[in-house]
GULUM-18689 format. One record per residue: residue in one letter; x, y, z of N, C-alpha, C, O in turn. Coordinates in nm, 4 decimals. Example, Ala and Ser with C-alpha at 12.3 -4.5 7.8 and 13.67 -1.06 7.14 Angstrom:
   residu        n_X        n_Y        n_Z       ca_X       ca_Y       ca_Z        c_X        c_Y        c_Z        o_X        o_Y        o_Z
        A     1.3190    -0.5690     0.7800     1.2300    -0.4500     0.7800     1.3200    -0.3300     0.7800     1.4236    -0.3319     0.8465
        S     1.2850    -0.2250     0.7080     1.3670    -0.1060     0.7140     1.2900     0.0030     0.7870     1.3409     0.1138     0.8039
This chain:
   residu        n_X        n_Y        n_Z       ca_X       ca_Y       ca_Z        c_X        c_Y        c_Z        o_X        o_Y        o_Z
        M     0.0733    -0.1193    -0.0003    -0.0337     0.0000    -0.0226     0.1163     0.0974     0.0091     0.2201     0.0883     0.0746
        N     0.0351     0.2107    -0.1026     0.1481     0.3412     0.0167     0.1444     0.4862     0.0406     0.1829     0.5014     0.1566
        T     0.1280     0.5550     0.0090     0.1592     0.6855     0.1507     0.0439     0.7205     0.1201    -0.0288     0.7193     0.2195
        V    -0.0361     0.7688    -0.0236    -0.1087     0.8299    -0.0486    -0.2773     0.7194     0.0114    -0.3694     0.7687     0.0765
        S    -0.2707     0.5642    -0.0380    -0.3664     0.5370    -0.0028    -0.4008     0.4784     0.1556    -0.4913     0.4139     0.2086
        A    -0.2589     0.5476     0.2012    -0.2782     0.4681     0.3559    -0.2714     0.6116     0.4974    -0.2757     0.6275     0.6193
        R    -0.2538     0.7100     0.3244    -0.3369     0.8345     0.4795    -0.4528     0.8819     0.3961    -0.4688     1.0008     0.4235
        L    -0.5703     0.8296     0.2766    -0.7034     0.7923     0.2320    -0.7793     0.7436     0.2697    -0.8927     0.7915     0.2683
        L    -0.7372     0.5690     0.3453    -0.7388     0.5034     0.4821    -0.8571     0.5401     0.5956    -0.9797     0.5351     0.6055
        P    -0.7334     0.5824     0.6789    -0.9177     0.6369     0.7371    -0.9880     0.7594     0.7082    -1.0675     0.8143     0.7845
        V    -0.9527     0.8006     0.5887    -1.1186     0.9226     0.5862    -1.1491     0.8037     0.5490    -1.1691     0.7308     0.6462
        A    -1.1640     0.7414     0.4268    -1.2982     0.6420     0.3418    -1.3782     0.5983     0.4803    -1.4881     0.6376     0.5193
        I    -1.2960     0.5135     0.5356    -1.3316     0.4322     0.6509    -1.4601     0.5261     0.7192    -1.5787     0.4947     0.7090
        F    -1.4033     0.6617     0.7989    -1.4846     0.7792     0.8297    -1.5758     0.7749     0.7491    -1.6554     0.6816     0.7602
        A    -1.5874     0.8366     0.6821    -1.7173     0.8881     0.6064    -1.7953     0.7494     0.5580    -1.9128     0.7852     0.5499
        L    -1.7910     0.6657     0.5364    -1.8328     0.4960     0.5363    -1.9409     0.5254     0.6915    -2.0634     0.5231     0.6796
        L    -1.8807     0.5488     0.8149    -1.9417     0.5578     0.8969    -1.9791     0.5883     0.9375    -2.0768     0.5418     0.9962
        A    -1.9227     0.7272     0.9458    -2.0152     0.8631     0.9164    -2.2199     0.8745     0.8558    -2.3188     0.9078     0.9211
        S    -2.2096     0.8408     0.7455    -2.2573     0.8082     0.5931    -2.3780     0.6913     0.6563    -2.4914     0.7389     0.6615
        S    -2.3683     0.5860     0.6908    -2.4086     0.4960     0.7140    -2.4975     0.5357     0.8596    -2.6029     0.4840     0.8966
        G    -2.4422     0.6114     0.9071    -2.5416     0.6666     1.0653    -2.6422     0.7587     1.0765    -2.7147     0.7774     1.1742
        C    -2.6426     0.8266     0.9495    -2.7512     0.8951     0.8506    -2.8375     0.8471     0.7502    -2.9044     0.9282     0.6861
        A    -2.8435     0.7511     0.7324    -2.9223     0.6862     0.6913    -3.0726     0.6633     0.7507    -3.1768     0.6847     0.6888
        T    -3.0590     0.6072     0.9062    -3.1725     0.5750     0.9952    -3.2363     0.7508     1.0592    -3.3433     0.7757     1.1146
        N    -3.2014     0.7797     1.0482    -3.2459     0.8998     1.1241    -3.3138     0.9872     0.9943    -3.2481     1.0912     0.9898
        K    -3.4160     0.9898     0.8880    -3.4496     1.0004     0.8686    -3.5998     1.0834     0.9063    -3.6998     1.0377     0.9617
        I    -3.5682     1.2499     0.8431    -3.6383     1.3514     0.8645    -3.8021     1.2869     0.8630    -3.8420     1.2284     0.7623
        P    -3.8925     1.3044     0.9866    -4.0384     1.2692     0.8768    -4.1153     1.3985     0.7608    -4.0881     1.5185     0.7625
        D    -4.2141     1.3292     0.6678    -4.2762     1.3542     0.5972    -4.3022     1.4767     0.6057    -4.2717     1.5476     0.5098
        D    -4.3890     1.5579     0.7657    -4.4876     1.6196     0.8240    -4.4075     1.6809     0.9204    -4.4766     1.7347     1.0070
        A    -4.3382     1.6878     0.9303    -4.2339     1.7366     1.0121    -4.1789     1.9149     0.9967    -4.1112     1.9734     1.0812
        L    -4.2284     1.9725     0.8702    -4.2281     2.1675     0.9084    -4.4251     2.2011     0.8072    -4.4770     2.2978     0.7516
        R    -4.4690     2.0489     0.8373    -4.5817     2.0751     0.8512    -4.6590     2.2331     0.9335    -4.5905     2.2757     1.0265
        L    -4.7263     2.2747     0.9179    -4.7879     2.3265     1.0050    -4.9465     2.2212     1.0907    -5.0224     2.1493     1.0257
        T    -4.9545     2.2434     1.2307    -5.0999     2.2123     1.3041    -5.2042     2.2896     1.2053    -5.2034     2.4008     1.1525
        E    -5.3291     2.1364     1.2048    -5.4394     2.3015     1.2052    -5.4431     2.3773     1.3275    -5.4410     2.5001     1.3194
        S    -5.4466     2.3397     1.4021    -5.4849     2.4857     1.5663    -5.3195     2.5798     1.4623    -5.3464     2.6928     1.4215
        S    -5.2126     2.5415     1.4398    -5.1807     2.6867     1.4075    -5.2679     2.6951     1.2724    -5.3535     2.7833     1.2659
        L    -5.2532     2.6239     1.1852    -5.3756     2.7437     1.0507    -5.4659     2.8784     1.0966    -5.4756     2.9992     1.0750
        E    -5.5340     2.7519     1.1881    -5.6083     2.8219     1.2209    -5.6195     2.9745     1.3200    -5.7175     3.0488     1.3258
        V    -5.4906     2.9905     1.3900    -5.4737     3.0937     1.4023    -5.4086     3.1633     1.3503    -5.3747     3.2692     1.4031
        R    -5.3630     3.1215     1.2104    -5.2946     3.2078     1.1036    -5.4277     3.2821     1.0605    -5.4548     3.4022     1.0596
        A    -5.4912     3.1860     1.0299    -5.6390     3.2862     0.9811    -5.6560     3.3483     1.0303    -5.6575     3.4549     0.9688
        I    -5.6861     3.3604     1.1807    -5.7004     3.4826     1.2451    -5.6488     3.6304     1.2688    -5.7074     3.7364     1.2905
        Q    -5.4891     3.5878     1.2534    -5.4574     3.6405     1.2304    -5.4079     3.7489     1.0569    -5.3628     3.8628     1.0446
        T    -5.4277     3.6929     1.0028    -5.4243     3.7779     0.8887    -5.6033     3.7858     0.8091    -5.7188     3.7442     0.8178
        R    -5.5023     3.8801     0.7273    -5.6701     4.0049     0.6212    -5.5686     3.9813     0.5325    -5.4590     3.9289     0.5529
        R    -5.6482     4.0549     0.3639    -5.6112     4.0757     0.1997    -5.6706     4.1602     0.2388    -5.7490     4.1330     0.3298
        F    -5.6623     4.3152     0.1862    -5.7128     4.3859     0.1631    -5.6174     4.4539    -0.0111    -5.5063     4.4291    -0.0578
        A    -5.7304     4.5415    -0.0571    -5.7056     4.6098    -0.2380    -5.6643     4.7330    -0.2305    -5.7392     4.8285    -0.2098
        V    -5.5453     4.7398    -0.2465    -5.4596     4.8983    -0.1983    -5.3706     4.9054    -0.2608    -5.3000     4.8198    -0.3141
        K    -5.3665     5.0802    -0.2568    -5.1963     5.0924    -0.4011    -5.1371     5.0205    -0.3575    -5.1008     4.9247    -0.4256
        S    -5.0960     5.0335    -0.2118    -4.9891     5.0432    -0.1660    -4.9483     4.9663    -0.0533    -5.0395     4.9444     0.0265
        H    -4.8250     4.9141    -0.0213    -4.8935     4.8208     0.0970    -4.8297     4.9415     0.2354    -4.8478     4.9372     0.3571
        V    -4.7465     5.0483     0.1429    -4.7570     5.1673     0.2849    -4.8599     5.1860     0.3438    -4.8703     5.1704     0.4654
        D    -5.0203     5.2489     0.2139    -5.1194     5.2673     0.2761    -5.1679     5.1974     0.4492    -5.2066     5.2468     0.5551
        I    -5.1358     5.0487     0.3943    -5.2028     5.0095     0.4888    -5.1592     5.0229     0.5748    -5.2276     5.0281     0.6770
        M    -5.0080     5.0367     0.5789    -4.9004     5.0705     0.6994    -4.9863     5.1948     0.7971    -5.0474     5.1779     0.9027
        N    -4.9645     5.3241     0.7171    -5.0171     5.4586     0.7437    -5.1682     5.4831     0.8459    -5.2049     5.5707     0.9243
        A    -5.2385     5.3279     0.7842    -5.4060     5.3447     0.8085    -5.2961     5.2825     0.9449    -5.2371     5.3447     1.0332
        T    -5.3002     5.1820     0.9236    -5.2266     5.0740     1.0561    -5.2091     5.1788     1.2088    -5.2816     5.1878     1.3078
        I    -5.0956     5.2390     1.1765    -5.0537     5.3902     1.2276    -5.1354     5.4400     1.2995    -5.1560     5.4451     1.4208
        S    -5.1988     5.4916     1.1743    -5.3620     5.5364     1.3166    -5.4675     5.4893     1.4047    -5.5065     5.5234     1.5164
        A    -5.5058     5.3909     1.3118    -5.5641     5.2956     1.4087    -5.5075     5.3004     1.5324    -5.5382     5.3831     1.6183
        L    -5.4006     5.1880     1.5483    -5.3052     5.2008     1.6671    -5.2746     5.2843     1.7879    -5.2443     5.2592     1.9045
        Q    -5.3031     5.4463     1.6822    -5.2399     5.5567     1.7577    -5.4134     5.5417     1.8520    -5.4214     5.5634     1.9729
        D    -5.5152     5.5082     1.7794    -5.6685     5.5498     1.8717    -5.6933     5.4265     1.9643    -5.7767     5.3950     2.0492
        M    -5.6139     5.3876     1.9243    -5.6073     5.2353     2.0575    -5.5261     5.2176     2.1460    -5.4764     5.1101     2.1797
        E    -5.4975     5.3752     2.2120    -5.3938     5.3831     2.2387    -5.2292     5.3111     2.2541    -5.2042     5.2976     2.3738
        Y    -5.1408     5.2742     2.1858    -5.0499     5.1622     2.1151    -4.9445     5.2543     2.0428    -4.9519     5.3113     1.9340
        N    -4.8220     5.2506     2.1576    -4.7439     5.3376     2.0840    -4.6600     5.2872     1.9946    -4.6060     5.1887     2.0448
        I    -4.6187     5.3088     1.8749    -4.4785     5.2645     1.7986    -4.3498     5.2453     1.8573    -4.2644     5.3154     1.9117
        D    -4.3613     5.1604     1.8359    -4.1943     5.1098     1.8346    -4.1211     5.1059     1.7436    -4.0187     5.1527     1.7934
        A    -4.0965     5.0809     1.6326    -4.0314     5.0153     1.5253    -4.1169     5.0242     1.3927    -4.2350     4.9950     1.4113
        L    -4.0874     5.0541     1.2780    -4.1258     5.0995     1.2128    -4.0298     5.0895     1.0640    -3.9916     5.1893     1.0028
        D    -4.0078     4.9788     1.0318    -3.9884     5.0327     0.8557    -4.1408     4.9637     0.6867    -4.1920     4.8684     0.6280
        K    -4.1319     5.1099     0.7006    -4.2121     5.0689     0.5830    -4.1838     4.9937     0.4516    -4.2686     4.9326     0.3866
        S    -4.0089     5.0104     0.4107    -3.8949     4.9461     0.3125    -3.9490     4.7923     0.2851    -3.9742     4.7298     0.1821
        L    -3.9553     4.7585     0.4379    -3.9758     4.5568     0.4671    -4.1063     4.5461     0.4832    -4.1494     4.4364     0.4477
        G    -4.2632     4.6940     0.5644    -4.4257     4.6805     0.5838    -4.3822     4.5649     0.6546    -4.3783     4.4463     0.6218
        V    -4.3352     4.6536     0.8082    -4.3149     4.6322     0.9183    -4.3873     4.7158     1.0430    -4.3792     4.8383     1.0350
        I    -4.4332     4.6791     1.1178    -4.4845     4.7794     1.2274    -4.5006     4.6518     1.3396    -4.5613     4.5450     1.3469
        T    -4.3624     4.7709     1.4608    -4.3925     4.6856     1.6043    -4.5064     4.8219     1.7176    -4.5396     4.9355     1.6840
        A    -4.5319     4.7614     1.8248    -4.6226     4.8409     1.8603    -4.6730     4.7859     1.9726    -4.6916     4.6642     1.9731
        S    -4.7111     4.8803     2.1127    -4.6584     4.8231     2.2266    -4.8151     4.8950     2.2951    -4.8783     4.9813     2.2342
        K    -4.8475     4.8515     2.3995    -4.9136     4.9432     2.5696    -4.8881     4.9260     2.6244    -4.7882     4.8548     2.6145
        V    -4.9298     4.9578     2.7482    -4.9238     4.8920     2.8844    -5.0156     4.9162     2.9683    -5.0285     5.0381     2.9798
        S    -5.1068     4.8419     3.0520    -5.2387     4.8963     3.1414    -5.2339     4.8630     3.2839    -5.1542     4.7852     3.3363
        D    -5.3072     4.9154     3.3293    -5.3136     4.8961     3.4494    -5.3918     4.7230     3.4772    -5.5113     4.7076     3.4519
        A    -5.2931     4.5894     3.5379    -5.3659     4.4709     3.5471    -5.4189     4.4605     3.6956    -5.4287     4.3396     3.7166
        D    -5.4469     4.5106     3.7772    -5.5287     4.4884     3.8566    -5.6203     4.6167     3.9524    -5.5691     4.7225     3.9156
        S    -5.6964     4.6387     4.0240    -5.8647     4.7230     4.0458    -5.7622     4.7731     4.1907    -5.6619     4.7221     4.2408
        P    -5.8397     4.8907     4.2237    -5.7962     4.9494     4.2836    -5.8123     4.8556     4.4454    -5.7337     4.8526     4.5402
        S    -5.9241     4.7976     4.4299    -6.0293     4.7686     4.5329    -5.9042     4.5909     4.5215    -5.9695     4.5110     4.5886
        D    -5.7865     4.5217     4.4761    -5.6745     4.4811     4.4611    -5.6309     4.5577     4.5928    -5.6796     4.5724     4.7049
        K    -5.4559     4.6220     4.4923    -5.4387     4.7292     4.5308    -5.4652     4.6973     4.7122    -5.3995     4.6215     4.7834
        T    -5.5750     4.7778     4.7483    -5.6079     4.7720     4.8984    -5.5815     4.6045     4.9806    -5.4892     4.5563     5.0463
        G    -5.6916     4.5641     4.9426    -5.7456     4.4261     4.9743    -5.4747     4.3707     4.9793    -5.4141     4.3589     5.0858
        R    -5.4326     4.3615     4.8924    -5.2994     4.2851     4.9983    -5.2522     4.4243     5.0153    -5.1300     4.4284     5.0015
        I    -5.2851     4.4963     5.0310    -5.2102     4.5555     5.0710    -5.2443     4.6100     5.2778    -5.1796     4.6759     5.3592
        M    -5.4303     4.5063     5.2833    -5.4284     4.4921     5.3991    -5.3577     4.3727     5.4566    -5.3194     4.3654     5.5733
        L    -5.3402     4.2579     5.3436    -5.3211     4.1446     5.4022    -5.1570     4.1396     5.4699    -5.1136     4.0816     5.5695
        D    -5.1067     4.2060     5.3927    -4.8956     4.2769     5.3885    -4.9655     4.3142     5.5399    -4.9335     4.2215     5.6143
        L    -5.0458     4.4102     5.6127    -5.0416     4.5077     5.6998    -5.0352     4.3376     5.8511    -4.9349     4.3080     5.9160
        L    -5.1583     4.2740     5.8588    -5.1800     4.1665     5.9339    -5.0645     4.0928     5.8988    -5.0382     4.0370     6.0053
        C    -4.9868     4.0604     5.8246    -4.8843     3.9513     5.8192    -4.8031     4.0305     5.8922    -4.6997     3.9701     5.9207
        G    -4.8071     4.1499     5.9379    -4.7470     4.2800     6.0103    -4.6787     4.2454     6.1340    -4.5689     4.2237     6.1852
        V    -4.8425     4.2544     6.1598    -4.8212     4.2720     6.2890    -4.8802     4.0807     6.3375    -4.8856     4.0662     6.4597
        G    -4.9077     3.9892     6.2790    -4.8310     3.8896     6.3660    -4.7132     3.8527     6.3240    -4.7279     3.7365     6.2860
        G    -4.6369     3.8751     6.3134    -4.4963     3.8640     6.3470    -4.4339     3.8361     6.1695    -4.3145     3.8466     6.1413
        T    -4.5341     3.8031     6.0749    -4.4489     3.7512     5.9172    -4.4808     3.8372     5.8428    -4.5583     3.9321     5.8546
        S    -4.3825     3.7822     5.7173    -4.3119     3.8607     5.5885    -4.4048     3.8212     5.5176    -4.3740     3.7103     5.4740
        C    -4.6121     3.8874     5.4429    -4.6067     3.8059     5.3427    -4.6038     3.8516     5.1427    -4.6313     3.7972     5.0357
        N    -4.5463     3.9973     5.1994    -4.5059     4.0418     5.0545    -4.5765     4.0524     4.9354    -4.5341     4.0813     4.8235
        S    -4.6921     4.0249     4.9730    -4.8317     4.0138     4.9189    -4.8798     4.1631     4.8043    -4.9559     4.1695     4.7077
        Y    -4.8442     4.2056     4.8328    -4.8373     4.3924     4.7446    -4.7281     4.4151     4.6400    -4.7278     4.4671     4.5284
        A    -4.6134     4.3429     4.7356    -4.4537     4.2991     4.6057    -4.4779     4.2308     4.4989    -4.4310     4.2838     4.3982
        T    -4.5534     4.0974     4.4751    -4.5206     4.0269     4.4064    -4.6740     4.0215     4.3275    -4.6893     3.9167     4.2648
        R    -4.8077     4.1321     4.3195    -4.8973     4.1204     4.2878    -4.8285     4.1203     4.1231    -4.7103     4.1175     4.0890
        D    -4.9526     4.1245     4.0412    -4.9086     4.1706     3.8573    -5.0067     4.2603     3.8697    -5.1274     4.2532     3.8931
        D    -4.9048     4.3746     3.8424    -4.9222     4.5571     3.8280    -4.9477     4.5765     3.6365    -5.0022     4.6661     3.5721
        K    -4.9191     4.5223     3.6185    -4.9523     4.5593     3.4889    -4.9269     4.4938     3.3568    -4.8164     4.4469     3.3291
        Y    -5.0771     4.4891     3.2372    -5.0225     4.3743     3.1552    -4.9257     4.4669     3.0123    -4.9296     4.5869     2.9855
        A    -4.8418     4.3492     2.9406    -4.7895     4.4522     2.8632    -4.8071     4.4198     2.6669    -4.7236     4.3432     2.6189
        V    -4.9072     4.4769     2.5772    -4.9661     4.3959     2.5398    -4.8218     4.4156     2.3690    -4.8217     4.5312     2.3267
        S    -4.7711     4.3664     2.3296    -4.6930     4.4028     2.2088    -4.7560     4.3034     2.0746    -4.7651     4.1817     2.0581
        M    -4.7906     4.4163     1.9967    -4.7900     4.3612     1.8751    -4.7353     4.3643     1.7412    -4.7290     4.4828     1.7081
        T    -4.6881     4.2806     1.6383    -4.6104     4.2737     1.5445    -4.7209     4.3233     1.4048    -4.8222     4.2538     1.3970
        M    -4.7119     4.3958     1.3363    -4.7701     4.3385     1.1952    -4.6598     4.3572     1.0269    -4.5878     4.4482     0.9859
        V    -4.6929     4.2378     0.9780    -4.6237     4.2495     0.8012    -4.7277     4.2263     0.7223    -4.8186     4.1434     0.7196
        V    -4.6765     4.3686     0.6226    -4.7535     4.3241     0.4960    -4.6439     4.3278     0.3658    -4.5629     4.4061     0.3163
        L    -4.7151     4.1402     0.3361    -4.6705     4.1675     0.2006    -4.7620     4.0632     0.1203    -4.8316     3.9634     0.1391
        P    -4.7049     4.1744    -0.0110    -4.7726     4.1172    -0.1589    -4.8168     3.9485    -0.1718    -4.7574     3.8438    -0.1464
        S    -4.9294     3.9763    -0.2157    -5.0022     3.8792    -0.2396    -5.0048     3.8251    -0.3333    -5.0474     3.8751    -0.4375
        L    -4.9398     3.6540    -0.3185    -4.9323     3.5649    -0.3952    -5.0060     3.5463    -0.5257    -4.9513     3.5192    -0.6326
        E    -5.1999     3.5720    -0.4972    -5.2823     3.4785    -0.5561    -5.3210     3.6292    -0.5709    -5.4427     3.6179    -0.5859
        A    -5.2938     3.7670    -0.5763    -5.3396     3.8369    -0.6787    -5.2543     3.9807    -0.6487    -5.2161     4.0302    -0.5427
        K    -5.2423     4.0240    -0.7854    -5.2217     4.1486    -0.8041    -5.3223     4.2800    -0.7501    -5.4402     4.3046    -0.7757
        G    -5.2173     4.3551    -0.6604    -5.3192     4.4631    -0.6132    -5.3497     4.4765    -0.4349    -5.4053     4.5364    -0.3429
        E    -5.2761     4.3843    -0.4715    -5.3589     4.2955    -0.2758    -5.2531     4.2754    -0.1298    -5.1467     4.3258    -0.0938
        Y    -5.2656     4.2619    -0.1223    -5.1757     4.2580     0.0119    -5.1811     4.2018     0.1429    -5.2670     4.2343     0.2248
        M    -5.0778     4.1058     0.1677    -5.1526     4.0069     0.2899    -5.0972     4.0588     0.3669    -4.9756     4.0712     0.3529
        T    -5.1601     4.1089     0.4762    -5.1309     4.1487     0.6373    -5.1644     4.1082     0.7727    -5.2684     4.1253     0.8364
        R    -5.0909     4.0699     0.7937    -5.0469     3.9501     0.9580    -5.0324     4.0304     1.1179    -4.9252     4.0632     1.1686
        I    -5.1239     4.0441     1.1586    -5.0754     4.1163     1.2863    -5.0702     3.9583     1.3848    -5.1293     3.8550     1.3533
        T    -4.9867     3.9770     1.5020    -4.9696     3.9027     1.5964    -5.0036     3.9680     1.7575    -4.9479     4.0774     1.7484
        L    -5.0276     3.9656     1.8140    -5.0528     3.9971     1.9775    -4.9976     3.9316     2.1206    -5.0802     3.8872     2.2004
        Q    -4.9444     3.9300     2.1317    -4.8707     3.8725     2.2721    -4.8661     3.9565     2.3940    -4.8215     4.0696     2.3751
        R    -4.8973     3.9307     2.4991    -4.9876     3.9244     2.6194    -4.8649     3.9567     2.7882    -4.8705     3.8685     2.8738
        A    -4.7805     4.0646     2.8119    -4.7481     3.9833     2.9762    -4.7681     4.0309     3.0478    -4.7915     4.1517     3.0487
        L    -4.7680     3.9596     3.1371    -4.8297     4.0029     3.3153    -4.6849     4.0490     3.3895    -4.6207     3.9498     3.4240
        I    -4.6521     4.1132     3.4056    -4.5493     4.2325     3.4775    -4.6169     4.2760     3.6604    -4.6984     4.3530     3.7112
        S    -4.5228     4.1727     3.7020    -4.5547     4.1989     3.9045    -4.5097     4.3330     3.9089    -4.4657     4.4145     3.8278
        K    -4.5509     4.3271     4.1069    -4.5262     4.4632     4.0762    -4.3315     4.5195     4.1058    -4.2772     4.6296     4.1152
        A    -4.2860     4.3893     4.1110    -4.0956     4.3926     4.1455    -4.0636     4.3956     3.9960    -3.9440     4.3993     3.9671
        G    -4.1746     4.3943     3.8731    -4.0546     4.3591     3.8140    -4.0378     4.3028     3.6690    -3.9931     4.3421     3.5613
        T    -4.1093     4.1660     3.7324    -4.0505     4.0263     3.6787    -4.2290     3.9931     3.5814    -4.3385     4.0407     3.6113
        I    -4.1996     3.9114     3.4822    -4.3207     3.8696     3.4025    -4.3733     3.7511     3.4476    -4.3263     3.6389     3.4284
        T    -4.5170     3.7934     3.5356    -4.5346     3.6178     3.5771    -4.5601     3.5571     3.5092    -4.5266     3.4400     3.5270
        N    -4.6545     3.5999     3.3548    -4.7029     3.5250     3.3008    -4.6417     3.5462     3.1166    -4.5855     3.6533     3.0939
        L    -4.6517     3.4722     3.0287    -4.6438     3.6170     2.8825    -4.7129     3.4162     2.8059    -4.6941     3.2948     2.8142
        Q    -4.7977     3.5274     2.7377    -4.9194     3.4009     2.6065    -4.9109     3.4773     2.4914    -4.8753     3.5950     2.4964
        R    -4.9485     3.4057     2.3588    -4.9969     3.4514     2.2405    -5.1449     3.5424     2.2832    -5.1940     3.4984     2.3872
        I    -5.2013     3.6271     2.2390    -5.2726     3.6347     2.2296    -5.3592     3.5793     2.0855    -5.3407     3.6167     1.9697
        D    -5.4704     3.4659     2.1430    -5.5752     3.3924     2.0401    -5.7186     3.4163     2.0072    -5.7980     3.3655     1.9280
        D    -5.7237     3.5113     2.0957    -5.8480     3.5638     2.0750    -5.9429     3.6815     1.9421    -5.9416     3.8045     1.9395
        A    -5.9993     3.6063     1.8679    -6.0730     3.6045     1.6775    -6.0734     3.7426     1.7253    -5.9868     3.8238     1.6930
        G    -6.1905     3.7733     1.8173    -6.2683     3.8962     1.8437    -6.1791     4.0056     1.8556    -6.2114     4.1124     1.8034
        T    -6.0491     3.9929     1.9292    -5.9526     4.1339     1.9298    -5.8697     4.1075     1.8155    -5.7854     4.1896     1.8514
        Y    -5.8173     4.0585     1.6984    -5.7815     4.0769     1.5853    -5.8975     4.1323     1.5139    -5.8912     4.2431     1.4606
        S    -6.0892     4.0000     1.5083    -6.1904     4.1010     1.4330    -6.1764     4.2806     1.4463    -6.1759     4.3677     1.3594
        E    -6.1686     4.2856     1.5603    -6.1610     4.4620     1.6150    -6.0239     4.4742     1.5527    -6.0258     4.4723     1.4296
        I    -5.9280     4.4839     1.5986    -5.7966     4.5597     1.5260    -5.8325     4.6210     1.3558    -5.8331     4.7401     1.3248
        F    -5.8628     4.4940     1.2537    -5.8989     4.4334     1.1802    -5.9938     4.5570     1.1059    -5.9695     4.6249     1.0061
        A    -6.1327     4.5560     1.2143    -6.2030     4.5797     1.1913    -6.2121     4.7797     1.1165    -6.2752     4.8322     1.0247
        R    -6.0898     4.8412     1.2425    -6.0454     4.9387     1.2534    -5.9828     4.9841     1.1990    -5.9758     5.1052     1.1779
        L    -5.8860     4.8597     1.1403    -5.7598     4.9219     1.0165    -5.8543     4.9587     0.8867    -5.8427     5.0704     0.8363
        S    -5.9698     4.8411     0.8210    -6.0458     4.9286     0.7673    -6.1073     5.0050     0.7294    -6.1425     5.0174     0.6121
        K    -6.1380     5.0831     0.8319    -6.2584     5.1496     0.8553    -6.1234     5.2469     0.8340    -6.0978     5.2554     0.7139
        S    -6.0548     5.3025     0.8958    -5.9048     5.4064     0.8090    -5.8808     5.3985     0.6795    -5.8720     5.4864     0.5938
        L    -5.8668     5.2339     0.6724    -5.8174     5.2541     0.5089    -5.9580     5.3208     0.4381    -5.9619     5.4207     0.3664
        F    -6.0121     5.2797     0.4583    -6.2593     5.3395     0.3706    -6.1467     5.5354     0.4373    -6.0803     5.5996     0.3559
        L    -6.1512     5.5490     0.4849    -6.1808     5.6750     0.5383    -6.0368     5.8015     0.4169    -6.0323     5.9127     0.3643
        K    -5.9301     5.6468     0.4401    -5.7343     5.7565     0.3667    -5.7731     5.7521     0.2548    -5.7522     5.8441     0.1758
        E    -5.8562     5.6134     0.2154    -5.9365     5.5960     0.0491    -6.0031     5.7952    -0.0024    -5.9384     5.8876    -0.0518
        N    -6.1702     5.7871     0.0449    -6.2375     5.8349     0.0105    -6.1862     5.9866     0.0886    -6.2734     6.0309     0.1634
        L    -6.0923     6.0484     0.0833    -6.0548     6.1562     0.1823    -5.9809     6.1915     0.0730    -5.9791     6.3145     0.0687
        E    -5.8881     6.1203    -0.0628    -5.8371     6.1684    -0.1120    -5.8559     6.1934    -0.2436    -5.7762     6.2643    -0.3050
């Protein structure tokens, strides 16, 4: 055996062993398919609009979101992306009073409940919208909105983070967007 063959033999053996081990790890055919529930959520989050430009949808969305007390966090009109957020109180005045009273009673009893500091203080709702040209019809744009809500404790920690899948919430946003688009088109 010559020196070239002697050097290539270990490489060939390694390649043979590596390829034989991979043959049994086949990726399932449906690995990248969305589940039915994912498709339902996507349908709730997506609407199609027939307008001149994706910028029209974005401008109307900014107006609608500001009317709903959202703050625009980021905007990229060239990519068709808007992110927005709003923060609101998560508890009622009676809940605050009850937790303060509980802490006072615990203090009188010689213990520390720390109920007021660990209560949920704020809801932080974040929204992302993406506008893309429709692949099905020229002059139409697909608009997808995703929402998530975080509960934030008085101590500033996130106690719960969840995606919002409520169809009514998305319908309200899209209804406001449609109204804003209609007003914009009729004022021009």
